[in-house]
C-alpha positions in Angstrom: 3.5 -5.7 -7.6 4.8 -8.2 -4.9 7.3 -5.7 -3.6 4.7 -2.9 -3.3 2.3 -5.3 -1.4 5.2 -6.2 1.0 6.0 -2.5 1.4 2.3 -1.7 2.2 2.3 -4.5 4.9 5.5 -3.1 6.5 4.2 0.4 6.9 0.5 -0.4 7.5 -0.4 0.8 11.0 -1.7 -2.1 13.1 -4.7 -0.8 14.9 -5.8 -3.7 17.1 -5.7 -1.5 20.2 -7.8 1.3 18.7 -11.4 1.6 19.7 -14.4 1.6 17.3 -18.0 2.1 18.3 -21.3 2.3 16.5 -22.4 5.9 16.5 -25.6 5.7 14.4 -27.8 2.9 12.9 -30.8 3.0 10.8 -32.5 -0.3 9.9 -35.5 -1.0 7.8 -36.5 -4.2 6.1 -33.6 -5.3 3.9 -31.7 -2.1 4.4 -29.0 -1.0 6.9 -27.2 2.3 7.4 -24.5 1.9 10.1 -22.0 4.5 11.1 -18.9 3.4 13.1 -16.5 6.0 14.6 -12.9 4.8 15.3 -10.1 6.5 17.1 -12.7 9.3 17.9 -12.4 11.0 14.5 -12.4 8.4 11.6 -15.9 7.6 10.5 -16.7 4.6 8.3 -20.4 4.4 7.2 -21.8 1.1 5.8 -24.9 1.0 3.5 -26.3 -2.5 3.0 -29.2 -3.4 0.8 -30.8 -6.7 -0.4 -33.8 -7.4 -2.6 -34.9 -10.2 -4.9 -32.5 -9.3 -7.7 -29.7 -7.2 -6.2 -27.4 -7.0 -3.1 -25.3 -4.0 -2.4 -22.6 -2.9 0.0 -21.5 0.8 -0.1 -18.7 2.0 2.3 -18.1 5.8 2.8 -15.4 7.5 4.8 -15.1 10.9 6.3 -17.2 13.5 4.6 -19.0 11.0 2.5 -16.0 9.9 0.5 -16.7 6.6 -1.2 -14.1 4.0 -0.2 -15.6 0.8 -1.6 -18.8 -0.3 -3.4 -20.0 -3.9 -4.3 -22.9 -4.6 -6.4 -24.1 -8.2 -7.0 -26.9 -8.7 -9.6 -28.4 -12.1 -9.0 -30.5 -12.1 -12.3 -27.5 -11.9 -14.5 -25.0 -13.4 -12.0 -22.6 -10.4 -12.1 -20.6 -8.6 -9.4 -19.1 -5.3 -9.8 -16.5 -3.8 -7.3 -15.6 -0.1 -7.3 -12.4 0.8 -5.5 -10.9 4.3 -5.6 -13.5 5.3 -8.2 -12.4 2.5 -10.6 -15.1 -0.1 -11.4 -14.1 -3.8 -11.8 -16.0 -6.9 -13.0 -15.3 -9.5 -10.4 -15.2 -12.3 -13.0 -12.6 -10.5 -15.1 -9.3 -12.2 -14.4 -7.4 -9.7 -16.5 -8.1 -6.8 -14.1 -6.9 -8.3 -10.8 -3.5 -6.8 -10.9 -4.9 -3.3 -11.3 -7.5 -3.9 -8.5 -4.7 -5.1 -6.2 -2.7 -2.0 -6.9 -5.6 0.3 -6.0 -6.6 -1.8 -3.0 -2.9 -1.5 -1.8 -3.2 2.3 -1.9 -6.7 2.2 -0.2 -5.3 0.2 2.7 -3.1 3.2 3.7 -6.0 5.6 3.8 -6.8 6.8 7.4 -10.5 5.7 7.4 -9.9 2.4 5.6 -7.2 1.2 7.9 -10.1 0.8 10.5 -12.3 -1.1 8.2 -11.7 -4.5 9.7 -12.2 -3.2 13.2 -15.4 -1.4 12.3 -16.8 -4.5 10.7 -15.9 -6.6 13.8 -17.8 -4.2 16.0 -20.9 -4.5 13.7 -20.6 -8.3 13.8 -20.3 -8.5 17.6 -22.9 -5.9 18.6 -25.6 -6.0 15.9 -25.2 -9.7 15.1 -26.5 -9.5 11.6 -26.8 -12.9 10.0 -24.5 -13.3 7.0 -26.1 -16.5 5.8 -29.4 -14.7 5.4 -28.2 -11.4 3.7 -25.6 -11.4 0.9 -24.8 -7.7 1.6 -24.0 -8.6 5.2 -21.9 -11.7 4.1 -19.9 -9.5 1.7 -19.2 -6.9 4.5 -18.1 -9.7 6.9 -15.9 -11.4 4.2 -14.1 -8.1 3.5 -13.8 -7.3 7.1 -12.1 -10.7 8.0 -9.7 -10.3 5.1 -8.7 -6.7 5.9 -8.3 -7.7 9.6 -6.1 -10.6 8.7 -3.7 -8.9 6.5 -1.6 -7.3 9.2 -1.0 -10.8 10.6 0.8 -11.7 7.4 3.9 -9.7 8.7 3.6 -10.2 12.4 6.2 -12.5 14.0 4.9 -16.0 14.4 4.0 -16.6 18.1 2.3 -19.4 19.9 -1.0 -20.0 18.2 -4.0 -18.6 20.1 -7.2 -20.6 19.6 -10.7 -19.2 20.1 -12.2 -21.4 22.8 -15.5 -21.7 20.9 -13.6 -23.7 18.2 -13.4 -26.7 20.6 -17.2 -26.7 21.0 -17.5 -27.8 17.3 -14.4 -29.8 16.5 -12.4 -32.7 17.9 -13.5 -36.2 18.8 -16.3 -35.1 21.2 -17.8 -31.9 19.9 -20.6 -30.4 22.1 -22.3 -28.3 19.4 -23.6 -29.0 15.9 -23.1 -27.0 12.7 -26.0 -24.9 11.7 -25.6 -23.9 8.1 -23.6 -26.0 5.5 -20.8 -26.5 8.0 -18.5 -29.4 8.6 -16.1 -30.4 11.3 -12.6 -31.6 11.9 -12.2 -34.6 14.2 -8.5 -33.9 14.6 -8.0 -30.6 16.6 -4.2 -30.8 16.3 -4.4 -31.0 12.5 -7.0 -28.2 12.4 -4.8 -25.9 14.5 -1.6 -26.9 12.6 -3.5 -25.7 9.4 -4.4 -22.3 11.0 -8.0 -23.4 11.4 -8.5 -23.2 7.6 -12.1 -23.0 6.6 -13.4 -21.5 9.9 -14.8 -18.1 9.1 -12.5 -15.7 11.1 -9.0 -14.6 11.6 -7.2 -18.0 11.4 -7.5 -19.7 14.8 -7.5 -16.5 16.8 -11.1 -15.4 16.3 -14.2 -17.2 15.0 -16.8 -14.8 13.5 -19.9 -16.8 14.4 -22.4 -14.5 12.6 -20.8 -15.1 9.2 -22.2 -18.6 8.7 -23.8 -19.2 12.2 -21.1 -21.2 14.0 -17.4 -22.0 14.2 -17.5 -24.9 11.9 -15.6 -25.1 8.6 -17.4 -23.8 5.5 -16.6 -24.2 1.9 -16.6 -20.5 1.0 -14.2 -19.6 3.9 -12.1 -22.7 3.2 -11.6 -22.0 -0.5 -10.4 -18.4 0.2 -8.1 -19.6 3.0 -6.5 -22.0 0.4 -5.6 -19.0 -1.8 -4.0 -17.3 1.3 -2.2 -20.5 2.4 -0.4 -21.4 -0.9 3.2 -20.6 -1.8 2.6 -16.9 -2.2 0.4 -16.6 1.0 -1.1 -13.2 1.5 0.5 -12.1 -1.8 -1.7 -14.3 -3.9 -4.0 -12.0 -6.0 -7.0 -14.1 -5.1 -6.2 -13.6 -1.4 -5.3 -9.8 -1.2 -8.0 -8.4 -3.5 -11.7 -7.7 -3.1 -12.6 -9.9 -6.0 -10.6 -12.7 -4.5 -12.4 -12.3 -1.2 -15.8 -12.1 -2.6 -15.9 -14.0 -5.9 -15.3 -17.8 -6.1 -13.0 -18.2 -9.2 -13.5 -21.9 -9.1 -17.3 -21.9 -9.4 -17.5 -18.3 -11.0 -20.1 -17.1 -8.5 -20.0 -15.3 -5.1 -18.6 -17.1 -2.1 -21.3 -18.5 0.1 -21.2 -20.4 3.4 
């Protein structure tokens, strides 16, 4: 399994320079339908829904082909993730190897390789609040994870730090955390640890609409810990949808 993941990273196209744009959006209370077109021909459509008992994220590719579906039922505290037509219980530890295998294959699909970029465009342009809508938070969490995976095999260069990080951390921060966040007073230590706990792509980019700021957050920190251990991005709680969305420590969805 480790070999297959390494092979996937080695051949996975890096699409940072590609362009994605929102080509259609329909929003009604608690529901969003967002179409994003990347590289002029690859279409990714996101359906987000939240009500009192349920939150859902459905992602379709070209010609309406389902890529990914997440259903969280608050009343029974269950999350189900469907990838490649296979449904998984997020709390079922025994299935994570199979899910990792299917996700590995999905990452090579033409539409899904743009997933992270498409989510980032939605984050930047629509500014949907992840801390207010679980479906939006799930989308952002997956987008960050899928955007970060290619960096696992990039040659280490000098660390680029999002300037907004300095507003919240260090000995004299100029901004305060807004939603369950906390700060690091030691910027050097924070950067040395790849800005662990800040919701985004390590130190490079802070996604402010995930939890409302560039502070550290428990949910983002716990997942970063999985990806920073001895196995790094090969940890099955790092490179799987269940590992991104479901907190295996508290046995509930990740929150801010």
